[in-house]
C-alpha positions as CSV (number, residue, x, y, z in Angstrom):
1,M,2.8,-17.3,-31.2
2,N,6.3,-19.5,-31.4
3,A,8.2,-21.1,-29.3
4,G,10.6,-18.4,-28.3
5,T,7.9,-16.1,-27.9
6,E,6.1,-18.0,-25.1
7,S,9.0,-18.3,-23.3
8,E,9.2,-14.8,-23.0
9,A,6.0,-13.8,-22.4
10,R,6.5,-17.2,-18.9
11,A,9.8,-15.7,-17.3
12,P,7.0,-12.6,-15.9
13,R,5.5,-15.0,-14.3
14,R,8.3,-17.0,-13.0
15,R,10.2,-14.1,-12.0
16,Y,6.5,-12.3,-9.7
17,R,5.7,-15.7,-8.4
18,I,8.3,-16.3,-5.2
19,P,8.1,-11.9,-4.8
20,L,4.1,-12.9,-5.0
21,A,4.8,-15.7,-2.4
22,I,7.0,-13.9,0.5
23,G,3.8,-11.3,-0.1
24,T,1.3,-13.3,0.9
25,G,3.5,-14.8,3.6
26,C,3.8,-11.1,4.6
27,Y,0.9,-10.5,4.7
28,A,-1.0,-13.2,6.7
29,L,0.8,-12.6,9.8
30,A,0.8,-9.3,9.5
31,V,-3.8,-10.0,9.8
32,I,-2.3,-12.6,12.3
33,L,-0.8,-9.9,14.5
34,G,-3.5,-6.9,13.8
35,M,-5.7,-8.9,14.8
36,F,-4.4,-9.0,18.4
37,L,-4.1,-6.0,18.7
38,L,-7.4,-4.9,17.5
39,A,-8.7,-7.9,20.0
40,D,-8.0,-5.7,22.6
41,G,-10.7,-3.2,21.7
42,F,-13.0,-4.6,19.9
43,G,-15.3,-7.7,19.4
44,P,-16.2,-10.5,16.9
45,V,-19.1,-7.9,15.3
46,V,-14.8,-6.2,14.2
47,Q,-13.0,-9.3,14.2
48,V,-15.2,-11.7,11.7
49,P,-15.8,-9.1,8.2
50,V,-12.6,-8.6,8.2
51,W,-11.5,-12.4,8.7
52,I,-14.6,-12.9,6.2
53,V,-12.3,-10.2,3.7
54,H,-9.3,-12.0,4.8
55,A,-10.3,-14.9,3.6
56,V,-11.3,-13.3,0.1
57,V,-8.2,-11.1,-0.2
58,L,-5.8,-14.8,0.7
59,M,-7.7,-16.4,-2.4
60,V,-7.5,-13.8,-4.2
61,L,-3.4,-14.5,-3.8
62,L,-3.1,-18.1,-3.9
63,E,-5.8,-18.4,-7.5
64,R,-2.8,-15.8,-9.0
65,Q,0.0,-18.0,-8.2
66,G,-1.8,-20.5,-10.2
67,A,-3.5,-23.8,-8.4
68,K,-7.0,-22.8,-8.3
69,E,-8.8,-25.4,-7.6
70,S,-6.7,-25.3,-4.1
71,S,-7.0,-21.6,-3.4
72,L,-10.1,-21.5,-1.6
73,H,-9.7,-24.7,1.0
74,A,-6.1,-23.3,1.4
75,A,-7.9,-19.9,2.4
76,L,-9.6,-21.5,4.7
77,F,-7.1,-23.3,6.1
78,I,-4.4,-20.1,6.6
79,V,-7.7,-18.7,8.5
80,C,-8.1,-21.5,10.8
81,V,-4.7,-20.7,12.0
82,S,-4.6,-17.4,11.7
83,V,-7.4,-17.2,14.2
84,M,-5.8,-19.9,16.3
85,S,-2.9,-18.3,16.9
86,A,-4.4,-14.7,17.0
87,Y,-6.3,-16.0,20.1
88,V,-3.4,-17.9,20.9
89,I,-1.7,-14.9,21.8
90,N,-4.2,-12.9,23.1
91,V,-4.4,-15.4,26.0
92,A,-0.7,-14.8,26.9
93,R,-1.7,-10.7,26.2
94,S,-2.5,-10.8,30.5
95,D,1.4,-13.7,30.7
96,L,3.4,-11.1,28.7
97,L,2.4,-7.9,30.3
98,L,2.2,-8.8,33.7
99,Q,6.1,-10.3,32.6
100,Q,7.7,-7.0,31.4
101,R,5.9,-4.2,34.2
102,G,5.4,-6.6,37.3
103,E,7.3,-7.2,40.1
104,R,8.7,-10.3,42.1
105,I,7.6,-10.4,46.4
106,T,7.4,-12.6,48.8
107,T,3.5,-13.1,50.0
108,T,1.7,-15.4,52.2
109,V,-2.1,-16.5,51.1
110,V,-4.8,-15.1,54.2
111,K,-8.0,-16.0,52.3
112,E,-8.6,-18.9,50.5
113,R,-12.1,-19.2,48.7
114,R,-13.1,-22.0,45.4
115,D,-15.7,-21.5,42.9
116,P,-19.5,-23.4,43.5
117,P,-19.5,-27.0,41.9
118,Q,-21.2,-26.9,38.7
119,G,-20.8,-30.6,37.9
120,R,-18.5,-31.8,36.6
121,K,-17.3,-28.5,35.7
122,G,-12.9,-27.9,37.0
123,R,-13.3,-25.4,40.2
124,D,-11.0,-23.2,39.9
125,S,-9.3,-22.0,44.2
126,Y,-8.9,-17.8,44.5
127,Y,-6.0,-16.7,46.8
128,T,-6.0,-13.5,48.9
129,L,-2.8,-12.5,49.4
130,E,0.0,-10.3,51.9
131,R,3.9,-8.8,51.5
132,Q,5.7,-9.3,54.4
133,D,4.6,-5.9,55.0
134,G,1.2,-7.2,56.0
135,T,-0.4,-5.1,53.5
136,R,-2.2,-6.8,51.0
137,V,-1.5,-7.2,47.6
138,P,-3.5,-5.2,44.9
139,G,-5.5,-6.5,41.8
140,P,-7.8,-9.3,41.7
141,E,-7.1,-12.0,43.7
142,M,-4.3,-15.4,42.4
143,E,-6.9,-18.3,40.5
144,T,-5.4,-21.8,39.6
145,T,-7.7,-23.8,38.7
146,S,-6.3,-26.6,41.2
147,D,-6.5,-26.4,44.8
148,L,-3.0,-26.2,45.0
149,C,-2.0,-23.2,47.9
150,D,-3.2,-23.3,51.8
151,V,-4.0,-20.4,54.5
152,G,-0.6,-19.0,55.9
153,Q,1.1,-20.5,53.5
154,A,4.9,-17.9,51.7
155,L,4.7,-18.0,48.0
156,T,6.7,-16.5,46.3
157,V,4.1,-14.3,43.0
158,I,4.5,-11.3,40.2
159,E,2.2,-8.4,41.2
160,D,1.4,-5.5,39.0
161,P,2.0,-2.1,40.2
162,K,-0.8,-1.2,38.9
163,G,-3.0,-4.5,40.5
164,E,-4.9,-4.6,37.5
165,L,-3.9,-8.0,36.7
166,R,-4.1,-10.7,38.9
167,P,-0.7,-11.6,40.7
168,Q,0.9,-14.8,39.7
169,T,3.6,-16.9,40.2
170,P,6.2,-18.2,38.1
171,G,5.6,-20.5,36.4
172,Q,1.8,-19.4,35.8
173,A,3.2,-16.1,34.2
174,D,5.7,-17.7,31.3
175,A,4.1,-17.4,27.8
176,T,6.1,-19.6,26.0
177,G,4.1,-22.1,26.0
178,D,1.8,-20.0,24.5
179,L,4.3,-17.7,22.1
180,L,5.5,-21.6,20.9
181,G,1.8,-22.4,19.8
182,A,1.1,-19.1,18.9
183,G,4.5,-19.2,16.1
184,A,3.7,-23.0,14.9
185,F,-0.4,-21.7,13.7
186,A,2.0,-19.1,11.6
187,L,4.2,-21.1,10.2
188,A,1.1,-23.4,9.4
189,A,-0.2,-20.3,7.7
190,L,3.3,-20.3,5.8
191,C,3.7,-23.4,4.9
192,S,0.3,-23.6,3.7
193,V,1.9,-19.7,1.0
194,G,5.0,-22.1,-0.4
195,W,2.9,-25.5,-0.8
196,M,0.7,-23.8,-2.9
197,T,3.1,-21.1,-4.2
198,W,4.4,-25.0,-5.7
199,R,1.9,-26.8,-6.2
200,G,1.0,-23.4,-8.2
201,S,4.4,-23.6,-10.2
202,G,3.7,-27.5,-10.9
203,T,0.5,-26.8,-12.7
204,V,0.7,-24.3,-14.6
205,K,4.4,-26.0,-16.5
206,R,2.1,-29.2,-16.7
207,R,-0.5,-26.8,-18.5
208,E,1.3,-25.9,-20.6
209,E,2.7,-28.6,-21.5
210,E,-0.2,-30.1,-22.5
211,K,-1.4,-27.0,-24.6
212,P,-0.7,-28.1,-27.9
213,S,0.7,-25.8,-30.1
214,A,-0.4,-25.0,-33.5
215,G,1.6,-26.7,-35.6
216,L,1.5,-29.6,-33.5
217,R,-2.4,-29.3,-34.7
218,K,-1.5,-29.4,-38.0
219,V,1.2,-32.1,-38.1
220,Y,-1.8,-34.4,-35.1
221,N,-4.5,-33.6,-38.1
222,A,-1.8,-34.6,-41.8
223,A,-1.4,-37.4,-40.1
224,S,-4.3,-38.7,-39.0
225,G,-6.2,-37.4,-41.1
226,D,-8.9,-35.8,-39.1
227,Y,-10.8,-32.3,-39.9
228,A,-13.6,-33.0,-38.6
229,K,-13.4,-29.9,-36.1
230,Q,-11.7,-28.0,-39.2
231,E,-14.1,-28.6,-40.9
232,E,-16.6,-26.9,-38.5
233,Q,-14.6,-24.1,-38.3
234,E,-15.1,-24.1,-41.8
235,K,-19.3,-23.8,-41.2
236,K,-19.3,-21.5,-38.9
237,L,-17.1,-19.4,-40.2
238,R,-19.4,-19.2,-42.7
239,E,-22.0,-18.2,-40.8
240,A,-20.4,-15.7,-39.0
241,L,-19.6,-13.2,-42.4
242,R,-23.0,-14.2,-43.3
243,T,-24.6,-12.5,-40.5
244,Y,-21.5,-10.5,-38.5
245,P,-22.4,-6.7,-39.0
246,S,-20.1,-4.6,-40.4
247,D,-17.9,-1.7,-38.1
248,R,-18.1,1.8,-38.4
249,R,-14.9,1.2,-41.9
250,G,-16.9,-1.5,-43.7
251,Y,-15.2,-4.5,-41.3
252,I,-16.2,-7.5,-39.9
253,K,-14.3,-8.7,-37.6
254,V,-13.7,-12.4,-36.0
255,Q,-11.4,-13.6,-33.7
256,P,-8.8,-16.0,-34.3
257,E,-8.8,-17.9,-31.1
258,E,-12.6,-18.9,-31.9
259,Y,-11.3,-21.0,-35.0
260,P,-7.8,-22.3,-33.6
261,D,-7.5,-25.3,-36.2
262,L,-8.6,-22.9,-39.7
263,P,-5.2,-21.1,-40.8
264,Q,-5.4,-17.7,-41.7
265,Q,-4.7,-18.0,-45.5
266,R,-8.1,-21.0,-45.0
267,A,-10.6,-18.2,-43.6
268,A,-8.9,-15.6,-46.2
269,R,-10.2,-18.7,-48.9
270,I,-13.7,-19.1,-47.7
271,A,-14.8,-15.5,-47.3
272,W,-12.7,-15.5,-51.1
273,E,-15.1,-17.5,-52.5
274,M,-18.6,-15.7,-50.6
275,G,-17.1,-12.6,-51.8
276,L,-14.8,-10.7,-49.4
277,R,-11.3,-9.7,-48.6
278,A,-9.0,-10.5,-45.4
279,E,-7.4,-7.2,-45.2
280,A,-3.4,-8.2,-43.7
281,M,-2.9,-4.6,-42.6
282,G,-3.2,-4.1,-38.9
283,N,-5.8,-6.4,-37.6
284,R,-4.8,-6.1,-34.1
285,G,-5.2,-9.4,-33.6
286,S,-8.7,-10.0,-35.1
287,W,-9.5,-11.1,-38.8
288,R,-11.3,-8.7,-40.5
289,F,-12.7,-9.3,-43.6
290,K,-14.6,-6.2,-46.5
291,E,-15.3,-6.7,-50.2
292,T,-11.7,-3.9,-50.6
293,V,-9.1,-4.5,-48.9
294,I,-5.6,-2.2,-47.7
295,Q,-3.2,-5.6,-48.5
296,E,-5.2,-8.3,-49.1
297,V,-4.3,-12.2,-47.0
298,P,-3.5,-14.5,-49.7
299,H,-5.8,-17.4,-49.9
300,D,-4.7,-21.1,-51.1
């Protein structure tokens, strides 16, 4: 394959690398959103296998970027930050729902209780609230992580008209911090995909630059006088011509990739010495040998 053909072959790989990276990033974000929705109705029995499958798919997608050695670690990192992002969004679920349908009212604390002491574990406080008209605020008691209120204190809270969510103060119901945290984890996943794309591009380019061409190998061998590899491959070819079975058309077929330092003309010469001829037509990427051929490869 000459330099022009190699460049044409590499061009498609360069073209699809960026769309593949964009698709991988969108896929990672879609999984985070999907697992957030899934967490409301399914437990770890369902979620853990889904995360494992997600890691395998990510590893395959990242390997196609070129950096195969780091794809496993990158996939595990993306899965870890995706789990944390989905978890943080799920923690903020009730706050977001309360902000969406809640109503801000003024209440009075009529009853207070605290968790019993358990070693060094923090004690949450629970408050029963009443509206100004004397009716109890529907839903569970308001909960705080510290003793912030006293009985008889007036308090502005957001209540759930359906009575499904705990009432919270406007400060408690603010999910901005949780959303920023979830966004930071999701951004870390996207940055990891981008980093793997950049690293894969560099790895592929380095491999292509380090790969010597057939012409360069010939010049090197001629300059250094090192023909040990060629002699070894000639010996291997002779053994193959002696032992390989013929196909249904009577040809002995070998793969030229197994003899990278052996020109086809030299292979034809070796075959001629063994009473065979090298076929020049219809090889389809292989070398074919037979006693009589349609068109013989000229040998040196």
